[in-house]
N, C-alpha and C positions, 0 to 999 in steps of 0.2 A: 518826857521829851515833847516839845511843841511841834506838831506837824503842820501848823498854819503856814510855816515856811518850809518848803520841801527840803529834806535833810539828806546829807551824804554821811553814811556810816562806814568808816574804814576798818578793815580787818587787821588784827594782829594775830597772825598765824604762829602759834608757839612751836618752838623746836620740841623734839621728843622729850617728854617729862619723865621723872623718876618713876619706875615701875612699868614703863612701856618698853616694847621690844627693841626700839632703836635708840634708847637713852644712852648717852655717851659718858655719863658720870660727872658732867660739869654743870651743876645747878646755877652757879653764879653767872656763867655765860648766858644761860637761858634767860635769866631775869634781866640782865643788862641788854640783851638783844631785844626783848619785849619792850622795855622802856624806850629804847632807841627808835623802834618802829612806831610806837605810840607818839613820840615826840615829832616824828616826821609828819604824821597825820595832823597833829595840832599845828605845826608850822605851815603846812600846806593849806590850812583853812577848813578842814573837815569839821562836821558838826558833832560827831560822836565817834567813839572807838569801841570795837567789840573784840574781846579776847576769846580765842578758841584753841582747844588742844589738837590742832591740825596735824601735828607730827606723830600722834600716838597710834599709828596704824600697826596692826589691824585693830579696829575699834571694838570695844565691848559694848553691849547694850547699855549697861550702867557701869560706872567707873569704880575703881578701888579707892580706899581712903587716902592713899598716898597722892593720888591725882587731885583730890579735893584740896588736900593740904598744899600741894605745889601751886595749884592755880590760885588759891587764896593769897599765898605769898606774892605771886606775880601781880595779881590784880591790885593788891594793896600798894605795891611799889609803883604801879602805873598811876593809881589814884593820887598818890603823894606827889608825883612828878608832872602830871598832866591835868589840866583843868576841864577837859572835855567830858561830857556825859559818858558813862562807862557801861558796857554790856558784857554779858557772859554767855557763852555757848559751850556746853559740855557734850561732846560726841561720845556715843552715837545719839543717845536720846535721854540723857540724864538731867531732866529738868529739875529734879529734886536737888541734885548736887549744884546745879547752876543757881537756883534760887538761894540755896544755903550760902554759897560763896558770895553772891550779890548782897545778901542780907548782912553778912559779916563785914564786908568791905565798903558797904554803903554805895553799891553800884546802882544804876538807874533802870536797867532792863535786862531781860534774858531772852534767848532764842530757844524755842523748843521745836525739834524737827517733827515729832509726831505727838501732837497734843490730843487729838481725837482720831478715832478710826484705826485702821491697820495698814502697815506698809510692809511690802515684801522686799527685803534688802540683802546685801552681802553679809549682814550680821544675822540673818534669819528673819523671822516674823517679829516685827516690832508693833506693840500695841500702845494705844494712847494712854497718857498718864494724867488726864485732866482732873480726875477725882482726887488722886494722891497729891497733886500739886495744889489744888484748891484747898485741901485740908491744911497743907503747910502754910499757905498764904493766910488762912484764918488764924492759925496758931501764932504766926509771926507776921503781923500786919505791917505793911510798908507801902511806899509809893512805887515799888519796883513794878515795871510793866512787863507783860508777857507777850512777846512777839512769836507767833506760831506759824509754821509752814503749812500750806495747803498743797497736798500732793508733792511732798518733799522730793528733792533731787536724789539721785543715786538710789532709786527705789521704783517699784511697780505698784500701781494702784488700780483697783477694779471697781471702785465706786465712782459715781458721777462727780465731776469737779464742783459743780454748783452746790450739790448736797454736802460735800466735804467742807466747803467754805462756810456754809450756814451752820453746820454742826460745830465747827471749830470756834465760831463766834458765839452762837446762841447756847450751845450745850457745853462747850469747852471753856467759855468765858475769856477768850483771847482779847487782848487790848489792841492788837494789830495783827494783820495777816501778811505772810510772806509768800510771794509767788516766784518760783525759780525755773530755770531750764532743766535739762535732763541730768546735768552733772556740774561739778565745780567749773566755773568759767563759761558755761554754756548759756547762750542768750535765751531769755524768757520767751515763751510763746506769746506773741502780741495779742492774739485773740483771747487767750486766757486772762491776760492782764487786763484787757478792756472789760471782760465779763466781771472780773473781780472788782474793779473800780465801780462798775455799774450796780452791783448788788451788795457790796460790803458796807455795813454800817460803821466800820472802824477803818483806820488808816490802812492803806495797801502799800507794801514795800516790795521792791524788786530784790530778789535774794541772790541772783547770780547773773553773770554775763554782761553787766553794764560796762560800756566802753565810751571813749570819747566820740566815736562815730555814731553810736546808736542812742546816746543820751537824749538828744533832741526829739527823737521819735518816741521814746518812752516817757518823756517828761510829763506829758498831759495826763497819763493814766496811772501815775503813782505818786505817793506822798513821801516816799523815801527810797533810798537806794543803798544796799549793802554792797560795798566794792572791795574786792580782794585781788583778783587776778590782774586786771588791766593796769593797776598802779604799781605792779611789780616790775623790776628790771626786765626789759624785753617782753613784758606781758606774760611772763611765766610764773605760775602760782607758787612754786617752791623757792623763787628768788626773793631777795629783800625788796622792800618798798623803794621805788625810784622817786625821790622828792620832786623831780621835774615833771614826771608824769602825773603825780598826785596834784601838784599845783595847777597843771594844765586842765585837769578835770574840774577842779574847783572853780577856776576862772570861767569855764564854759557854763557851769551850773549858775554862777552869779549872773552871767549874761542872760540865761534863760529866765531867771527870776525877774529880771528887769524888762522882759518883753511884755 
């Protein structure tokens, strides 16, 4: 993905998948819903789409084989129907599964919540997977980019933010870093975002809380924006994408690009 032009990455939050606690038994509906959401993002003018097993609460640290299979089917279906660059995020921190899916369906990037360091989360202690992921990337070479969170949301961190960012890039070999707020839909700390842009040698992406109102304020300090909550109906994360809201955000982004 080319970050010379600041990008909007829209989220496709998947309904509960087979093997998850809330799965309702209708796989076809899950696939159709995911395709429909991705098509809305394309129609609105987003630059990329990212698929995430958002409905699979409570999340395991690494997922079962059935989750990998289901997400592969869905990602392939989206790839066939939508021309946008495609990303994969497998919660809670299964970057190995994400890369495997991305490799199989020819996706373009993955998101890894904890690439380096340690996070204290509702799933317990999550350790970085940089070594294991780098081995897989060596075994299965591709152009798939790794976007990695620094001090990921829904977690507590005890190391310094700047140290974590440098480790994620220099020792974890991330292709881009993601800076988020405290939780899904929470606005990013502007001072952290500024610091990340100042010291990061790779693109900086806002990972949560981007809205129509704060995009102008954030625009200067980021190369990309992952947007999920604000573009949903009524701005509620669990609702479907509202095409009007998605178009409105893209129109604003285009205005900012032309300033």
